[in-house]
PyMOL Python script that loads the backbone (N, CA, C, O; Angstrom):
from pymol import cmd

cmd.read_pdbstr("""\
ATOM      1  N   MET A   1      19.153  -2.277  11.017  1.00  0.00           N
ATOM      2  CA  MET A   1      18.735  -3.394   9.920  1.00  0.00           C
ATOM      3  C   MET A   1      17.119  -3.182   9.649  1.00  0.00           C
ATOM      4  O   MET A   1      16.204  -3.026  10.457  1.00  0.00           O
ATOM      5  N   PRO A   2      17.114  -3.232   8.332  1.00  0.00           N
ATOM      6  CA  PRO A   2      15.880  -2.537   8.338  1.00  0.00           C
ATOM      7  C   PRO A   2      14.762  -3.990   8.470  1.00  0.00           C
ATOM      8  O   PRO A   2      15.198  -5.138   8.385  1.00  0.00           O
ATOM      9  N   ASP A   3      13.603  -3.734   8.641  1.00  0.00           N
ATOM     10  CA  ASP A   3      12.701  -4.755   8.184  1.00  0.00           C
ATOM     11  C   ASP A   3      12.114  -5.366   7.203  1.00  0.00           C
ATOM     12  O   ASP A   3      11.577  -4.411   6.641  1.00  0.00           O
ATOM     13  N   ARG A   4      11.860  -6.211   6.651  1.00  0.00           N
ATOM     14  CA  ARG A   4      11.249  -6.817   5.817  1.00  0.00           C
ATOM     15  C   ARG A   4       9.534  -5.983   5.911  1.00  0.00           C
ATOM     16  O   ARG A   4       8.914  -5.535   6.875  1.00  0.00           O
ATOM     17  N   PRO A   5       9.224  -6.054   4.517  1.00  0.00           N
ATOM     18  CA  PRO A   5       8.256  -5.378   4.425  1.00  0.00           C
ATOM     19  C   PRO A   5       6.866  -6.317   5.050  1.00  0.00           C
ATOM     20  O   PRO A   5       7.089  -7.521   5.170  1.00  0.00           O
ATOM     21  N   ASN A   6       5.815  -5.946   5.348  1.00  0.00           N
ATOM     22  CA  ASN A   6       4.713  -6.544   5.951  1.00  0.00           C
ATOM     23  C   ASN A   6       5.226  -8.066   7.052  1.00  0.00           C
ATOM     24  O   ASN A   6       5.154  -9.245   6.705  1.00  0.00           O
ATOM     25  N   THR A   7       5.692  -7.564   8.311  1.00  0.00           N
ATOM     26  CA  THR A   7       6.753  -8.385   9.401  1.00  0.00           C
ATOM     27  C   THR A   7       6.538  -7.988  10.395  1.00  0.00           C
ATOM     28  O   THR A   7       7.255  -8.413  11.301  1.00  0.00           O
ATOM     29  N   LEU A   8       5.720  -7.227  10.658  1.00  0.00           N
ATOM     30  CA  LEU A   8       5.030  -6.682  11.767  1.00  0.00           C
ATOM     31  C   LEU A   8       4.443  -7.753  12.665  1.00  0.00           C
ATOM     32  O   LEU A   8       4.748  -7.779  13.857  1.00  0.00           O
ATOM     33  N   ASP A   9       3.541  -8.713  12.091  1.00  0.00           N
ATOM     34  CA  ASP A   9       2.983  -9.408  13.760  1.00  0.00           C
ATOM     35  C   ASP A   9       4.176 -10.225  13.462  1.00  0.00           C
ATOM     36  O   ASP A   9       4.571 -10.074  14.618  1.00  0.00           O
ATOM     37  N   ILE A  10       5.290 -11.107  12.827  1.00  0.00           N
ATOM     38  CA  ILE A  10       5.929 -12.168  13.081  1.00  0.00           C
ATOM     39  C   ILE A  10       6.904 -10.944  14.212  1.00  0.00           C
ATOM     40  O   ILE A  10       7.063 -11.286  15.383  1.00  0.00           O
ATOM     41  N   ARG A  11       7.292 -10.030  13.890  1.00  0.00           N
ATOM     42  CA  ARG A  11       8.672  -9.142  15.127  1.00  0.00           C
ATOM     43  C   ARG A  11       7.116  -9.482  16.145  1.00  0.00           C
ATOM     44  O   ARG A  11       7.290 -10.261  17.082  1.00  0.00           O
ATOM     45  N   LYS A  12       6.164  -9.108  16.016  1.00  0.00           N
ATOM     46  CA  LYS A  12       5.644  -9.098  17.308  1.00  0.00           C
ATOM     47  C   LYS A  12       5.810 -10.375  18.514  1.00  0.00           C
ATOM     48  O   LYS A  12       6.107 -10.435  19.707  1.00  0.00           O
ATOM     49  N   LYS A  13       5.392 -11.408  17.329  1.00  0.00           N
ATOM     50  CA  LYS A  13       5.662 -12.814  17.508  1.00  0.00           C
ATOM     51  C   LYS A  13       6.732 -13.360  18.418  1.00  0.00           C
ATOM     52  O   LYS A  13       6.716 -13.951  19.498  1.00  0.00           O
ATOM     53  N   VAL A  14       7.929 -12.832  17.357  1.00  0.00           N
ATOM     54  CA  VAL A  14       8.730 -13.997  17.883  1.00  0.00           C
ATOM     55  C   VAL A  14       9.577 -12.935  18.839  1.00  0.00           C
ATOM     56  O   VAL A  14      10.724 -13.292  19.108  1.00  0.00           O
ATOM     57  N   LYS A  15       9.236 -11.975  19.248  1.00  0.00           N
ATOM     58  CA  LYS A  15       9.550 -10.149  20.185  1.00  0.00           C
ATOM     59  C   LYS A  15      10.568 -10.868  21.573  1.00  0.00           C
ATOM     60  O   LYS A  15      11.706 -10.454  21.794  1.00  0.00           O
ATOM     61  N   SER A  16       9.674 -12.379  22.696  1.00  0.00           N
ATOM     62  CA  SER A  16      10.594 -12.200  23.545  1.00  0.00           C
ATOM     63  C   SER A  16      11.462 -13.857  23.368  1.00  0.00           C
ATOM     64  O   SER A  16      11.916 -14.488  24.322  1.00  0.00           O
ATOM     65  N   GLY A  17      11.529 -14.355  21.709  1.00  0.00           N
ATOM     66  CA  GLY A  17      12.097 -14.919  22.008  1.00  0.00           C
ATOM     67  C   GLY A  17      13.673 -14.193  21.613  1.00  0.00           C
ATOM     68  O   GLY A  17      14.770 -14.626  21.965  1.00  0.00           O
ATOM     69  N   HIS A  18      13.341 -12.747  20.626  1.00  0.00           N
ATOM     70  CA  HIS A  18      14.249 -12.275  20.392  1.00  0.00           C
ATOM     71  C   HIS A  18      15.903 -12.262  21.882  1.00  0.00           C
ATOM     72  O   HIS A  18      16.999 -12.821  21.925  1.00  0.00           O
ATOM     73  N   TYR A  19      14.838 -10.909  23.187  1.00  0.00           N
ATOM     74  CA  TYR A  19      14.805 -10.874  23.830  1.00  0.00           C
ATOM     75  C   TYR A  19      15.993 -12.058  24.966  1.00  0.00           C
ATOM     76  O   TYR A  19      16.988 -11.804  25.645  1.00  0.00           O
ATOM     77  N   GLN A  20      15.218 -13.361  24.678  1.00  0.00           N
ATOM     78  CA  GLN A  20      16.391 -14.227  25.314  1.00  0.00           C
ATOM     79  C   GLN A  20      17.200 -14.588  25.099  1.00  0.00           C
ATOM     80  O   GLN A  20      17.986 -15.101  25.896  1.00  0.00           O
ATOM     81  N   GLY A  21      17.484 -14.338  22.693  1.00  0.00           N
ATOM     82  CA  GLY A  21      18.313 -14.947  23.027  1.00  0.00           C
ATOM     83  C   GLY A  21      19.346 -13.275  22.616  1.00  0.00           C
ATOM     84  O   GLY A  21      20.378 -13.163  21.954  1.00  0.00           O
ATOM     85  N   ILE A  22      18.921 -12.723  22.986  1.00  0.00           N
ATOM     86  CA  ILE A  22      19.944 -11.581  23.254  1.00  0.00           C
ATOM     87  C   ILE A  22      20.515 -11.262  24.741  1.00  0.00           C
ATOM     88  O   ILE A  22      21.551 -10.685  25.073  1.00  0.00           O
ATOM     89  N   GLN A  23      19.931 -11.587  25.179  1.00  0.00           N
ATOM     90  CA  GLN A  23      20.697 -11.738  26.939  1.00  0.00           C
ATOM     91  C   GLN A  23      21.931 -12.383  27.380  1.00  0.00           C
ATOM     92  O   GLN A  23      22.362 -12.156  28.510  1.00  0.00           O
ATOM     93  N   PRO A  24      22.959 -13.728  26.004  1.00  0.00           N
ATOM     94  CA  PRO A  24      23.844 -14.040  26.656  1.00  0.00           C
ATOM     95  C   PRO A  24      24.722 -12.871  25.696  1.00  0.00           C
ATOM     96  O   PRO A  24      25.908 -12.977  26.009  1.00  0.00           O
ATOM     97  N   LEU A  25      24.587 -12.099  24.933  1.00  0.00           N
ATOM     98  CA  LEU A  25      25.328 -11.378  24.181  1.00  0.00           C
ATOM     99  C   LEU A  25      25.323 -10.531  25.331  1.00  0.00           C
ATOM    100  O   LEU A  25      26.440 -10.361  25.818  1.00  0.00           O
ATOM    101  N   ILE A  26      24.332  -9.928  25.925  1.00  0.00           N
ATOM    102  CA  ILE A  26      24.563  -8.553  26.346  1.00  0.00           C
ATOM    103  C   ILE A  26      25.749  -8.848  27.760  1.00  0.00           C
ATOM    104  O   ILE A  26      26.593  -7.997  28.043  1.00  0.00           O
ATOM    105  N   ALA A  27      25.585 -10.554  28.754  1.00  0.00           N
ATOM    106  CA  ALA A  27      26.465 -10.400  29.722  1.00  0.00           C
ATOM    107  C   ALA A  27      27.946 -10.808  29.242  1.00  0.00           C
ATOM    108  O   ALA A  27      28.804 -10.808  30.124  1.00  0.00           O
ATOM    109  N   GLN A  28      28.333 -11.153  27.947  1.00  0.00           N
ATOM    110  CA  GLN A  28      29.450 -11.160  27.149  1.00  0.00           C
ATOM    111  C   GLN A  28      29.940  -9.830  26.867  1.00  0.00           C
ATOM    112  O   GLN A  28      31.151  -9.616  26.914  1.00  0.00           O
ATOM    113  N   GLY A  29      28.958  -8.741  26.524  1.00  0.00           N
ATOM    114  CA  GLY A  29      29.473  -7.407  26.217  1.00  0.00           C
ATOM    115  C   GLY A  29      29.400  -6.970  24.805  1.00  0.00           C
ATOM    116  O   GLY A  29      29.713  -5.919  24.247  1.00  0.00           O
ATOM    117  N   LYS A  30      28.946  -7.969  24.436  1.00  0.00           N
ATOM    118  CA  LYS A  30      28.859  -8.251  22.877  1.00  0.00           C
ATOM    119  C   LYS A  30      27.840  -7.119  22.198  1.00  0.00           C
ATOM    120  O   LYS A  30      28.135  -6.302  21.325  1.00  0.00           O
ATOM    121  N   LEU A  31      26.389  -7.336  22.938  1.00  0.00           N
ATOM    122  CA  LEU A  31      26.005  -6.159  22.554  1.00  0.00           C
ATOM    123  C   LEU A  31      25.475  -5.648  23.769  1.00  0.00           C
ATOM    124  O   LEU A  31      24.683  -6.030  24.631  1.00  0.00           O
ATOM    125  N   VAL A  32      26.436  -4.298  23.462  1.00  0.00           N
ATOM    126  CA  VAL A  32      25.932  -2.592  23.827  1.00  0.00           C
ATOM    127  C   VAL A  32      24.857  -1.701  23.892  1.00  0.00           C
ATOM    128  O   VAL A  32      24.977  -0.733  24.644  1.00  0.00           O
ATOM    129  N   ASP A  33      23.564  -1.881  23.082  1.00  0.00           N
ATOM    130  CA  ASP A  33      23.092  -0.993  22.880  1.00  0.00           C
ATOM    131  C   ASP A  33      22.283  -1.103  22.048  1.00  0.00           C
ATOM    132  O   ASP A  33      22.673  -0.771  20.928  1.00  0.00           O
ATOM    133  N   GLY A  34      20.993  -1.539  22.146  1.00  0.00           N
ATOM    134  CA  GLY A  34      19.674  -1.536  20.737  1.00  0.00           C
ATOM    135  C   GLY A  34      18.498  -1.225  20.713  1.00  0.00           C
ATOM    136  O   GLY A  34      18.001  -1.436  21.819  1.00  0.00           O
ATOM    137  N   GLY A  35      17.594  -0.714  19.807  1.00  0.00           N
ATOM    138  CA  GLY A  35      16.240  -1.097  20.058  1.00  0.00           C
ATOM    139  C   GLY A  35      15.518  -0.507  18.158  1.00  0.00           C
ATOM    140  O   GLY A  35      16.120  -0.446  17.085  1.00  0.00           O
ATOM    141  N   ALA A  36      14.293  -0.238  18.450  1.00  0.00           N
ATOM    142  CA  ALA A  36      13.455  -0.395  17.280  1.00  0.00           C
ATOM    143  C   ALA A  36      13.716   0.850  16.296  1.00  0.00           C
ATOM    144  O   ALA A  36      14.177   1.885  16.777  1.00  0.00           O
ATOM    145  N   ILE A  37      13.511   0.787  15.327  1.00  0.00           N
ATOM    146  CA  ILE A  37      13.664   2.616  14.480  1.00  0.00           C
ATOM    147  C   ILE A  37      12.630   2.720  13.735  1.00  0.00           C
ATOM    148  O   ILE A  37      12.294   1.755  13.049  1.00  0.00           O
ATOM    149  N   PHE A  38      11.927   3.879  13.714  1.00  0.00           N
ATOM    150  CA  PHE A  38      10.540   4.025  13.487  1.00  0.00           C
ATOM    151  C   PHE A  38      10.793   4.715  12.075  1.00  0.00           C
ATOM    152  O   PHE A  38      11.738   5.456  11.806  1.00  0.00           O
ATOM    153  N   LYS A  39       9.420   4.193  10.948  1.00  0.00           N
ATOM    154  CA  LYS A  39       9.596   5.419   9.953  1.00  0.00           C
ATOM    155  C   LYS A  39       8.918   7.410  10.457  1.00  0.00           C
ATOM    156  O   LYS A  39       8.809   8.305   9.620  1.00  0.00           O
ATOM    157  N   GLU A  40       8.614   7.555  11.880  1.00  0.00           N
ATOM    158  CA  GLU A  40       8.275   8.875  11.501  1.00  0.00           C
ATOM    159  C   GLU A  40       8.570   8.770  13.576  1.00  0.00           C
ATOM    160  O   GLU A  40       8.536   7.684  14.154  1.00  0.00           O
ATOM    161  N   HIS A  41       8.699   9.446  13.950  1.00  0.00           N
ATOM    162  CA  HIS A  41       8.681  10.088  15.635  1.00  0.00           C
ATOM    163  C   HIS A  41       7.680   9.552  16.095  1.00  0.00           C
ATOM    164  O   HIS A  41       6.631  10.167  15.904  1.00  0.00           O
ATOM    165  N   PRO A  42       7.592   8.070  16.955  1.00  0.00           N
ATOM    166  CA  PRO A  42       6.747   8.400  17.342  1.00  0.00           C
ATOM    167  C   PRO A  42       5.641   9.176  18.163  1.00  0.00           C
ATOM    168  O   PRO A  42       6.070  10.326  18.262  1.00  0.00           O
ATOM    169  N   GLN A  43       4.433   9.084  18.789  1.00  0.00           N
ATOM    170  CA  GLN A  43       3.568   9.963  19.108  1.00  0.00           C
ATOM    171  C   GLN A  43       2.626   9.230  19.857  1.00  0.00           C
ATOM    172  O   GLN A  43       2.077   8.213  19.432  1.00  0.00           O
ATOM    173  N   GLU A  44       2.353   9.933  21.413  1.00  0.00           N
ATOM    174  CA  GLU A  44       1.489   9.409  22.350  1.00  0.00           C
ATOM    175  C   GLU A  44       0.643   9.067  21.894  1.00  0.00           C
ATOM    176  O   GLU A  44       0.202   9.856  21.058  1.00  0.00           O
ATOM    177  N   GLY A  45      -0.222   7.646  22.090  1.00  0.00           N
ATOM    178  CA  GLY A  45      -1.111   7.562  21.626  1.00  0.00           C
ATOM    179  C   GLY A  45      -1.433   6.811  20.328  1.00  0.00           C
ATOM    180  O   GLY A  45      -2.449   6.195  20.007  1.00  0.00           O
ATOM    181  N   LYS A  46      -0.467   6.997  19.774  1.00  0.00           N
ATOM    182  CA  LYS A  46      -0.473   6.568  18.169  1.00  0.00           C
ATOM    183  C   LYS A  46       0.241   5.239  17.942  1.00  0.00           C
ATOM    184  O   LYS A  46       1.190   4.966  18.677  1.00  0.00           O
ATOM    185  N   ASP A  47      -0.071   4.538  17.152  1.00  0.00           N
ATOM    186  CA  ASP A  47       0.906   3.154  17.173  1.00  0.00           C
ATOM    187  C   ASP A  47       2.295   3.924  16.026  1.00  0.00           C
ATOM    188  O   ASP A  47       2.006   4.782  15.192  1.00  0.00           O
ATOM    189  N   SER A  48       3.562   3.469  16.201  1.00  0.00           N
ATOM    190  CA  SER A  48       4.850   4.220  15.668  1.00  0.00           C
ATOM    191  C   SER A  48       4.911   2.401  14.777  1.00  0.00           C
ATOM    192  O   SER A  48       4.768   1.246  15.178  1.00  0.00           O
ATOM    193  N   GLN A  49       5.199   3.053  13.444  1.00  0.00           N
ATOM    194  CA  GLN A  49       5.482   2.082  12.442  1.00  0.00           C
ATOM    195  C   GLN A  49       6.917   2.089  11.900  1.00  0.00           C
ATOM    196  O   GLN A  49       7.601   2.845  11.210  1.00  0.00           O
ATOM    197  N   PHE A  50       7.091   0.726  12.614  1.00  0.00           N
ATOM    198  CA  PHE A  50       8.560   0.093  12.364  1.00  0.00           C
ATOM    199  C   PHE A  50       8.909  -0.169  11.146  1.00  0.00           C
ATOM    200  O   PHE A  50       8.278  -0.706  10.236  1.00  0.00           O
ATOM    201  N   PHE A  51      10.406   0.426  11.215  1.00  0.00           N
ATOM    202  CA  PHE A  51      11.053   0.627   9.981  1.00  0.00           C
ATOM    203  C   PHE A  51      12.378  -0.555  10.365  1.00  0.00           C
ATOM    204  O   PHE A  51      13.046  -0.952   9.411  1.00  0.00           O
ATOM    205  N   GLY A  52      12.636  -0.966  11.474  1.00  0.00           N
ATOM    206  CA  GLY A  52      13.978  -1.785  11.876  1.00  0.00           C
ATOM    207  C   GLY A  52      14.486  -1.823  12.901  1.00  0.00           C
ATOM    208  O   GLY A  52      13.769  -1.499  13.848  1.00  0.00           O
ATOM    209  N   SER A  53      15.994  -2.242  13.218  1.00  0.00           N
ATOM    210  CA  SER A  53      16.219  -2.453  14.328  1.00  0.00           C
ATOM    211  C   SER A  53      17.632  -1.530  14.215  1.00  0.00           C
ATOM    212  O   SER A  53      18.301  -1.689  13.194  1.00  0.00           O
ATOM    213  N   VAL A  54      18.130  -0.515  15.292  1.00  0.00           N
ATOM    214  CA  VAL A  54      19.659  -0.253  15.146  1.00  0.00           C
ATOM    215  C   VAL A  54      20.345  -0.867  17.011  1.00  0.00           C
ATOM    216  O   VAL A  54      20.123  -0.749  18.216  1.00  0.00           O
ATOM    217  N   VAL A  55      21.215  -1.498  16.055  1.00  0.00           N
ATOM    218  CA  VAL A  55      22.282  -2.373  17.416  1.00  0.00           C
ATOM    219  C   VAL A  55      23.644  -1.787  17.021  1.00  0.00           C
ATOM    220  O   VAL A  55      24.148  -1.470  15.944  1.00  0.00           O
ATOM    221  N   VAL A  56      24.189  -1.756  18.750  1.00  0.00           N
ATOM    222  CA  VAL A  56      25.841  -1.259  18.736  1.00  0.00           C
ATOM    223  C   VAL A  56      25.805  -2.824  19.338  1.00  0.00           C
ATOM    224  O   VAL A  56      25.069  -3.307  20.198  1.00  0.00           O
ATOM    225  N   TYR A  57      27.085  -3.540  18.410  1.00  0.00           N
ATOM    226  CA  TYR A  57      27.602  -4.733  18.496  1.00  0.00           C
ATOM    227  C   TYR A  57      29.267  -4.696  19.562  1.00  0.00           C
ATOM    228  O   TYR A  57      29.483  -3.484  19.562  1.00  0.00           O
ATOM    229  N   THR A  58      30.064  -5.137  20.125  1.00  0.00           N
ATOM    230  CA  THR A  58      31.685  -5.589  19.631  1.00  0.00           C
ATOM    231  C   THR A  58      32.139  -7.123  19.555  1.00  0.00           C
ATOM    232  O   THR A  58      31.778  -8.211  20.006  1.00  0.00           O
ATOM    233  N   GLY A  59      32.994  -6.669  18.847  1.00  0.00           N
ATOM    234  CA  GLY A  59      33.250  -7.589  18.013  1.00  0.00           C
ATOM    235  C   GLY A  59      34.480  -7.897  17.684  1.00  0.00           C
ATOM    236  O   GLY A  59      35.144  -6.982  18.171  1.00  0.00           O
ATOM    237  N   GLU A  60      35.403  -8.834  17.004  1.00  0.00           N
ATOM    238  CA  GLU A  60      36.660  -9.390  16.428  1.00  0.00           C
ATOM    239  C   GLU A  60      36.190  -8.254  15.123  1.00  0.00           C
ATOM    240  O   GLU A  60      36.236  -7.040  15.323  1.00  0.00           O
ATOM    241  N   ASN A  61      35.820  -8.739  14.022  1.00  0.00           N
ATOM    242  CA  ASN A  61      35.603  -8.533  12.731  1.00  0.00           C
ATOM    243  C   ASN A  61      34.226  -8.628  12.270  1.00  0.00           C
ATOM    244  O   ASN A  61      33.433  -9.361  12.862  1.00  0.00           O
ATOM    245  N   VAL A  62      33.862  -7.899  11.194  1.00  0.00           N
ATOM    246  CA  VAL A  62      32.822  -7.958  10.686  1.00  0.00           C
ATOM    247  C   VAL A  62      31.770  -8.731  10.447  1.00  0.00           C
ATOM    248  O   VAL A  62      30.567  -8.498  10.327  1.00  0.00           O
ATOM    249  N   GLU A  63      32.914 -10.409  10.362  1.00  0.00           N
ATOM    250  CA  GLU A  63      32.269 -11.458  10.004  1.00  0.00           C
ATOM    251  C   GLU A  63      31.851 -11.872  11.286  1.00  0.00           C
ATOM    252  O   GLU A  63      30.949 -12.705  11.202  1.00  0.00           O
ATOM    253  N   GLU A  64      32.194 -11.581  12.497  1.00  0.00           N
ATOM    254  CA  GLU A  64      31.868 -12.396  13.794  1.00  0.00           C
ATOM    255  C   GLU A  64      30.496 -11.538  13.792  1.00  0.00           C
ATOM    256  O   GLU A  64      29.457 -12.170  13.985  1.00  0.00           O
ATOM    257  N   ILE A  65      30.425 -10.238  13.600  1.00  0.00           N
ATOM    258  CA  ILE A  65      29.394  -9.771  14.068  1.00  0.00           C
ATOM    259  C   ILE A  65      28.055  -9.874  13.332  1.00  0.00           C
ATOM    260  O   ILE A  65      26.973  -9.563  13.828  1.00  0.00           O
ATOM    261  N   ARG A  66      28.271 -10.403  11.937  1.00  0.00           N
ATOM    262  CA  ARG A  66      27.452 -11.027  10.510  1.00  0.00           C
ATOM    263  C   ARG A  66      26.717 -11.851  11.210  1.00  0.00           C
ATOM    264  O   ARG A  66      25.661 -11.470  11.715  1.00  0.00           O
ATOM    265  N   GLN A  67      27.259 -13.336  11.366  1.00  0.00           N
ATOM    266  CA  GLN A  67      27.361 -13.824  12.590  1.00  0.00           C
ATOM    267  C   GLN A  67      26.232 -14.126  13.459  1.00  0.00           C
ATOM    268  O   GLN A  67      25.460 -15.085  13.459  1.00  0.00           O
ATOM    269  N   ILE A  68      26.318 -12.941  14.307  1.00  0.00           N
ATOM    270  CA  ILE A  68      25.773 -12.607  15.386  1.00  0.00           C
ATOM    271  C   ILE A  68      23.783 -12.429  14.852  1.00  0.00           C
ATOM    272  O   ILE A  68      22.743 -13.033  15.117  1.00  0.00           O
ATOM    273  N   ILE A  69      24.146 -11.366  14.095  1.00  0.00           N
ATOM    274  CA  ILE A  69      23.140 -10.529  13.346  1.00  0.00           C
ATOM    275  C   ILE A  69      22.430 -11.562  12.719  1.00  0.00           C
ATOM    276  O   ILE A  69      21.242 -11.485  13.031  1.00  0.00           O
ATOM    277  N   GLU A  70      22.765 -12.888  11.649  1.00  0.00           N
ATOM    278  CA  GLU A  70      22.239 -13.813  11.456  1.00  0.00           C
ATOM    279  C   GLU A  70      21.977 -14.613  11.904  1.00  0.00           C
ATOM    280  O   GLU A  70      21.368 -15.412  11.194  1.00  0.00           O
ATOM    281  N   ASN A  71      22.221 -15.021  13.390  1.00  0.00           N
ATOM    282  CA  ASN A  71      21.541 -15.667  14.417  1.00  0.00           C
ATOM    283  C   ASN A  71      20.778 -15.621  15.144  1.00  0.00           C
ATOM    284  O   ASN A  71      20.412 -16.552  15.862  1.00  0.00           O
ATOM    285  N   ASP A  72      20.187 -14.064  15.119  1.00  0.00           N
ATOM    286  CA  ASP A  72      19.384 -13.073  15.960  1.00  0.00           C
ATOM    287  C   ASP A  72      17.814 -14.007  15.323  1.00  0.00           C
ATOM    288  O   ASP A  72      17.858 -14.418  14.164  1.00  0.00           O
ATOM    289  N   ILE A  73      16.708 -14.229  16.052  1.00  0.00           N
ATOM    290  CA  ILE A  73      15.569 -14.605  15.611  1.00  0.00           C
ATOM    291  C   ILE A  73      14.645 -14.145  14.988  1.00  0.00           C
ATOM    292  O   ILE A  73      13.590 -14.605  14.553  1.00  0.00           O
ATOM    293  N   TYR A  74      15.393 -12.661  14.969  1.00  0.00           N
ATOM    294  CA  TYR A  74      15.029 -11.659  14.031  1.00  0.00           C
ATOM    295  C   TYR A  74      15.571 -11.823  12.634  1.00  0.00           C
ATOM    296  O   TYR A  74      14.754 -11.273  11.897  1.00  0.00           O
ATOM    297  N   ALA A  75      16.471 -12.273  11.987  1.00  0.00           N
ATOM    298  CA  ALA A  75      17.054 -12.848  10.827  1.00  0.00           C
ATOM    299  C   ALA A  75      16.401 -14.034  10.961  1.00  0.00           C
ATOM    300  O   ALA A  75      15.257 -13.878  10.535  1.00  0.00           O
ATOM    301  N   THR A  76      16.476 -14.507  11.126  1.00  0.00           N
ATOM    302  CA  THR A  76      16.047 -16.333  11.268  1.00  0.00           C
ATOM    303  C   THR A  76      14.631 -16.470  10.920  1.00  0.00           C
ATOM    304  O   THR A  76      14.211 -17.217  10.037  1.00  0.00           O
ATOM    305  N   SER A  77      13.841 -15.626  11.741  1.00  0.00           N
ATOM    306  CA  SER A  77      12.171 -15.745  11.056  1.00  0.00           C
ATOM    307  C   SER A  77      12.504 -14.845  10.120  1.00  0.00           C
ATOM    308  O   SER A  77      12.960 -15.657   9.314  1.00  0.00           O
ATOM    309  N   GLY A  78      12.640 -13.768   9.569  1.00  0.00           N
ATOM    310  CA  GLY A  78      12.505 -13.234   8.147  1.00  0.00           C
ATOM    311  C   GLY A  78      12.041 -11.794   8.608  1.00  0.00           C
ATOM    312  O   GLY A  78      11.373 -11.160   7.791  1.00  0.00           O
ATOM    313  N   VAL A  79      12.333 -11.189   9.873  1.00  0.00           N
ATOM    314  CA  VAL A  79      11.834 -10.149  10.130  1.00  0.00           C
ATOM    315  C   VAL A  79      12.751  -8.940   9.162  1.00  0.00           C
ATOM    316  O   VAL A  79      12.331  -8.105   8.362  1.00  0.00           O
ATOM    317  N   TRP A  80      14.380  -9.301   9.690  1.00  0.00           N
ATOM    318  CA  TRP A  80      14.781  -8.358   9.087  1.00  0.00           C
ATOM    319  C   TRP A  80      15.432  -8.597   8.046  1.00  0.00           C
ATOM    320  O   TRP A  80      15.708  -9.786   7.890  1.00  0.00           O
ATOM    321  N   ASP A  81      15.998  -7.462   6.789  1.00  0.00           N
ATOM    322  CA  ASP A  81      16.104  -7.739   5.972  1.00  0.00           C
ATOM    323  C   ASP A  81      17.565  -7.840   5.493  1.00  0.00           C
ATOM    324  O   ASP A  81      18.168  -6.939   4.910  1.00  0.00           O
ATOM    325  N   LEU A  82      18.006  -8.923   5.779  1.00  0.00           N
ATOM    326  CA  LEU A  82      19.888  -9.555   5.674  1.00  0.00           C
ATOM    327  C   LEU A  82      20.375  -8.774   4.831  1.00  0.00           C
ATOM    328  O   LEU A  82      21.149  -7.938   5.298  1.00  0.00           O
ATOM    329  N   GLU A  83      20.140  -8.740   3.413  1.00  0.00           N
ATOM    330  CA  GLU A  83      20.019  -7.934   2.298  1.00  0.00           C
ATOM    331  C   GLU A  83      20.605  -6.640   2.221  1.00  0.00           C
ATOM    332  O   GLU A  83      21.165  -6.297   1.180  1.00  0.00           O
ATOM    333  N   LYS A  84      20.536  -5.829   3.275  1.00  0.00           N
ATOM    334  CA  LYS A  84      20.199  -4.712   3.296  1.00  0.00           C
ATOM    335  C   LYS A  84      20.722  -3.661   4.835  1.00  0.00           C
ATOM    336  O   LYS A  84      20.596  -2.455   5.048  1.00  0.00           O
ATOM    337  N   ILE A  85      21.252  -4.646   5.574  1.00  0.00           N
ATOM    338  CA  ILE A  85      22.063  -4.582   6.675  1.00  0.00           C
ATOM    339  C   ILE A  85      22.969  -3.488   6.537  1.00  0.00           C
ATOM    340  O   ILE A  85      23.287  -3.033   5.438  1.00  0.00           O
ATOM    341  N   GLN A  86      23.348  -3.097   7.520  1.00  0.00           N
ATOM    342  CA  GLN A  86      24.753  -2.306   6.937  1.00  0.00           C
ATOM    343  C   GLN A  86      25.806  -1.963   8.284  1.00  0.00           C
ATOM    344  O   GLN A  86      25.425  -1.290   9.242  1.00  0.00           O
ATOM    345  N   ILE A  87      26.837  -2.402   8.200  1.00  0.00           N
ATOM    346  CA  ILE A  87      27.867  -2.836   9.372  1.00  0.00           C
ATOM    347  C   ILE A  87      28.684  -1.950   9.335  1.00  0.00           C
ATOM    348  O   ILE A  87      29.341  -2.036   8.298  1.00  0.00           O
ATOM    349  N   TYR A  88      29.096  -0.792  10.212  1.00  0.00           N
ATOM    350  CA  TYR A  88      30.366   0.502  10.178  1.00  0.00           C
ATOM    351  C   TYR A  88      31.099  -0.159  11.687  1.00  0.00           C
ATOM    352  O   TYR A  88      30.463  -0.681  12.602  1.00  0.00           O
ATOM    353  N   PRO A  89      31.992  -0.042  11.652  1.00  0.00           N
ATOM    354  CA  PRO A  89      32.820   0.359  12.531  1.00  0.00           C
ATOM    355  C   PRO A  89      32.622   1.477  13.996  1.00  0.00           C
ATOM    356  O   PRO A  89      31.416   1.724  13.979  1.00  0.00           O
ATOM    357  N   TYR A  90      32.992   1.925  14.715  1.00  0.00           N
ATOM    358  CA  TYR A  90      32.355   2.572  15.433  1.00  0.00           C
ATOM    359  C   TYR A  90      33.512   2.879  16.427  1.00  0.00           C
ATOM    360  O   TYR A  90      34.460   2.262  16.914  1.00  0.00           O
ATOM    361  N   SER A  91      32.998   4.089  16.491  1.00  0.00           N
ATOM    362  CA  SER A  91      34.296   3.974  18.375  1.00  0.00           C
ATOM    363  C   SER A  91      33.448   5.372  18.912  1.00  0.00           C
ATOM    364  O   SER A  91      32.613   6.072  18.340  1.00  0.00           O
ATOM    365  N   THR A  92      34.020   5.441  20.189  1.00  0.00           N
ATOM    366  CA  THR A  92      32.798   6.630  20.900  1.00  0.00           C
ATOM    367  C   THR A  92      34.193   7.169  20.881  1.00  0.00           C
ATOM    368  O   THR A  92      35.300   6.954  20.389  1.00  0.00           O
ATOM    369  N   CYS A  93      33.429   8.139  21.833  1.00  0.00           N
ATOM    370  CA  CYS A  93      34.519   9.745  21.944  1.00  0.00           C
ATOM    371  C   CYS A  93      34.030   9.803  23.631  1.00  0.00           C
ATOM    372  O   CYS A  93      33.063   9.203  24.101  1.00  0.00           O
ATOM    373  N   GLN A  94      35.115  10.819  24.478  1.00  0.00           N
ATOM    374  CA  GLN A  94      35.014  10.594  26.036  1.00  0.00           C
ATOM    375  C   GLN A  94      34.396  12.033  26.076  1.00  0.00           C
ATOM    376  O   GLN A  94      35.104  12.833  25.463  1.00  0.00           O
ATOM    377  N   LEU A  95      33.434  12.502  26.548  1.00  0.00           N
ATOM    378  CA  LEU A  95      32.754  13.658  26.864  1.00  0.00           C
ATOM    379  C   LEU A  95      32.812  13.938  28.178  1.00  0.00           C
ATOM    380  O   LEU A  95      32.253  14.941  28.620  1.00  0.00           O
TER     381      LEU A  95
END
""", "prot")
cmd.dss("prot")
cmd.show_as("cartoon", "prot")
cmd.util.cbc("prot")
cmd.orient("prot")
């Protein structure tokens, strides 16, 4: 999910609310993994430029996942660009 331009300050401001909001999703097994994505590979001692987020959710259908995303504080505060999100079915392989 890409961030909207110039939203880094908002992202930082609502970060703790985002972490609080995802705890029930983690407990329910609906949020499996996630994290920030950057424009360039992060380098020690330099600020990384956020590009957005990658999140692995589980759910019954795309509509359920979209609802989870739209209710996240990063979405409601205008950080995530909801018009550009991409949702794909995903299956792991046994390694």
